[in-house]
N, C-alpha and C positions, 0 to 999 in steps of 0.2 A: 109478377116480380121476378127479375132475372136472378138465377142462382148460380153461383160460382162453384163448379164441381170440385175443384181442387184448390186448397189454400196456397197462397204464395209462400216462398221460403221464409222461415222465421227471421233469418239474418237480414233479408231485404226489408222486412217490416221494422226491425230494430233500427236499421240505418235510416229508414224513412222518418222514424220518430225523432231521432236525434237531429237529423237535418231540418226537420220541421221546427224543432225547438231553437236551433242555432241560426237557421236561414243562411247557412254557409257550409258548403261541402268541405272546404278546407278545415274549418273548426270541427266538423263532424269527424273527419279523418284523424285529427289530433286527439279527440276525446276517445275514439275507439281504437287507436293505435294501428291504423291501417293506412294505405295510401289514398290520396284523393281520387285517383283513377278507380280504385276498388269501390269507393262510395258511389261514384258516378255510374259505374257498371251495374251495381246492385239496384240502384234507383231505376235504371233503364229496364232491367229485368222485371222489376215490380210493375212498372208502367206497362210493359208489354203483356205481362200476365193479366193485369186488370183491364187492359185495353183503353186506358185513359192517361192523360198527362197530369202529373201531380205537381210539378214545379215549372215555373218560368225561369229559365236560366239567365243570369246576368253575368257581367264581367267578374265582379267580386262577390256578389251575393245572389241568392235565389229567392224567389217568392212562391208561396203556395198558390196553386190555382184554386178555383172554387171547389173542384172535386177533392183536391188535397185538403182543404180546410174542413170539408165534410167528413173526410176519413179520419183525420187526426184524433178527435175525442175518443173514438172507439178503439183505435190502436193504443192510445194512452191508457184507457181503461183496461185493455187486455193485459198490457205489461204490468200495470199496477196489481192486477189480479194474480199474475204469476208471482210477483214479489210477495204478496200476502200469503199465497199458498205455500211457498217455500219457507217463509218465516215461521209458519205453523209447525214445521218439523223441529224447530229449535225452541219452541215455547215450552216452558216448564209449568205443568199444571199445579205443582206444589213447590213454589219457590222457597218456602220456609221449612220444608221437611227434606232431610237428606237421608236416603235409604242406601245403606252400604252393606255389602256382604264381604266378610273378612275371614281369612284363614284363621281357624280357631286359636292356634297358639299365639299369634300376634295380637289378636283381639284381647285375649285374657291376660297375657303376660305384659303387654306393652300399651296397646291403644286405649283400653278402658281406663287405666290409671291416669293417662295423660289427657283424656278427652275433656276434662273439666277446663283445661287451659283454652281449648278451642271455644268452648261454650261461653267462657268469660269474655273472649274477644268478639264473639258473634252470638249474643243471646237470642237474636231473632230466628236462629236456625236450630231446629230440633233434629237431633241425629237418631236414626233408628238403625241399630246394628244387628246383623244376622251372622253370628259366627258359624262358618260352614267350610269344611274342607273340600267338599265336592263343588265342582264348577257349576254356578248358577247361570241360567239363560236370562238375557236381558229382554228378549222378545216376549211380549205378552205379560210383562210384569211391571211393577212400579220401581224397579231397581234403578238407582242412579249411577252407582259406582261399585267397583270391586277392587279389593287389595288381594293379589294372588301371589303365591310362592311357586315359582316355576321358571320357565325359560323365556317367557314373554311372547309366546307365539299362540295367539288366540284368533281364530279365523273370524273375519268380519269386524274385529274390534281393534281399537287403538290401545297400545300398551306403552306406558311411560315408566321408564326405569326409576326405581326409588332407592334401592339399597342392596348391596351384596351382604353375604353372611359367611360365617366360618364355624367349624365344629371344634369344640374343646372338650376335654375330659375333666369332669368335676365331681366333687362329693362334698358332704357336710364336713366342716373342720373337725368335728368330734371323732371322725373315723380314722384320722391319721395323726402321726406324731411328726415332730420336726426332723426325725431321722428316716422319714419315709423313703423307700426305694421301690424299684419296679417290681421285684418279685412279690412284694406285699400285696400287689393288686390281685394276685390269684386268690388271696384269702378274703377279699372283700366281696360282698354281694354285688352282683352286676345287674343293673336295670337297663333294659334295652327297648328302644322303639324300633319295631320291625319295619324296614323299608329300604329301597335301593340306595337312597342318598345317604342315610345314616350308615348303612352297611358299607358304603364306599369309604366313609371316614374311618370306620372301624378297621377295614382292611389296610388302610394307609397307616393307622396306628400300629397294628400288629407287625407290618413290614418294617416300620421305622425302628421299633424297639425289639425286633426279633422275638416276639412272644407268640404263644400258641393259644388259639381260641378255645381249644378243648379243655384247657386247664382252668378256665375262668368259672367262677361259681355263679352261674346265671340263675337268678331267683325270680325275675319278673320280665315277661315279654308283653309289650302293648303294641297293637297295630293302629297306626294313624291317630295317635293321641299324645302329642308332645306334652300337653298340659299335665296329663297324668304322671308322666315320668318326671317332669320338673317338680311337681308337688311331692312325689316320693323321695326325690333327692334332697329337697329342702327339709323333709322330715327325718333325714339321716338314715334312710333305708338302704343306701348303697351308692355305687359309682355309676355314672351315665355319660354318654356322649351326647352333648346338647349344642344347640345353636347359640352362639355367643350373644347375639342381639336380643335374645329373650331373657338372658340371665345376667347381663353385664352389671346391672345395678346391685344384684345380690352378691356378685363377686366383689364389687367395690365396697359394699358394706360388710364384707367378710362373712356373709352367711353361707357362701360357697367358696371353695378353693379350686383353682386350676391345678391339674396334676401333670407332671412330666414336661411341662412347657410345650405341650402338643397343640398344634393348630392346623386345621385342614380346611381349605376353601370349599364352600358348598357349591355343588353344580347348579343349584337353583338360586334365584334372587327374588326380591320383592318388586312387584310391578303394580302400578295403578292402571286399571283396565276399565274401559267403557266404550260404547259406540262413539265415534268421532264427534258427533254433534253434541253429546252430553258435556264435553269439555268446554263448550261455549256458555254453559249455565253459570250464573254468578255464584251460586252456593258452592259449586264444584271448584270454581277458580279459588274461592276463599279457603276451602278445605285443603286443596292441593298445596297452596302456598304455605299454610300452617303446617301441614304434614311434612313437607320438605324441610322446613326450618327445625321442626321437632326431631326428625330422624338425624339431622346433621349433628345433634348433640350427643349421639351415641359415640362413646370412645372405647 
C-alpha cells in the first residue's frame, strides 16, 4: 500500500471538497470568497501533490474523475470530524446550571435580592453563586461566568462592560439634623473601607471641602469588605464613603442620606467576564440579557 509521506495543504483539500460538491470552480470561488483562478491553482497543487487527476475540466462545469470520487467521502468525513471537534469546545456540560463568581458586595447588596426575577423568567436554570473578591480562575473549574469590579483587563478572557459607579458620603438619618454643616462631620464616627479606590474618593472629598483627615473620629477600619461597612452604616454606627450602586435603594427609601452633595466617579467599573466561547452558551446569553436590563434600572 503506497503511503503519502506528507499531507497536502489543508486549503487545497477544502477547495477540493467544495468544488466536488458544486462541480463548478466559479461557484466554489463565490462560496469561499476567492478568485476562480485561486481555486484552479489550489486544485492543480493538490493534483500534483497526489500525482492523480481529480477533475475533468469543462467549459462551465467540472466532473470528478474516478479517483476524485473515491477521495471525496474521506475528505468530507475529515472536515465533518473537524467541525464536531471544534463544536465540543462550545458544548455546555450543564446547560441548566449557571455557576457565577461575583464580587461580594454586588452579590449581597444587589444581585441576590434581584435574582428571583431572573429565576421567574427562566425557572429551568439553577444559579450557583460564589461571592468572592479574589479573582477566580476559569481553567480547571466549572465556572461559567464572573462579575468583576475593576478595569476590565483580564488576560485571556473577554470582558463586557456593565456599569460605572460613583462614591457618595452617607450616614443613617438619625445621626444628623436638618441644620447639618460640614464641621459636624468631625464629631461623627467615621467608618472606612481601606483600599486605594475608596481612598481616592476620600482624598477628593477632603480637597473639595478643604477638610483635614486627622480631625475625623475614625472608629472602624475594614479591609476588602464593603458589605461590613454598609451594614454598619445602616445600623447607625457612623459615616462612610460608599459606592452608590450598592445603596441607591436605601437612599431612595431614606434609610440612608447623602451628605454634602458629594459624588466622585469610581476608577473601577463592573464587567461581565468569561472565556470568549462561554458567551455562546444559551444560559449565559439569557443571564446577560436579564442582567443588562436590571442594571439599567439603577438611577
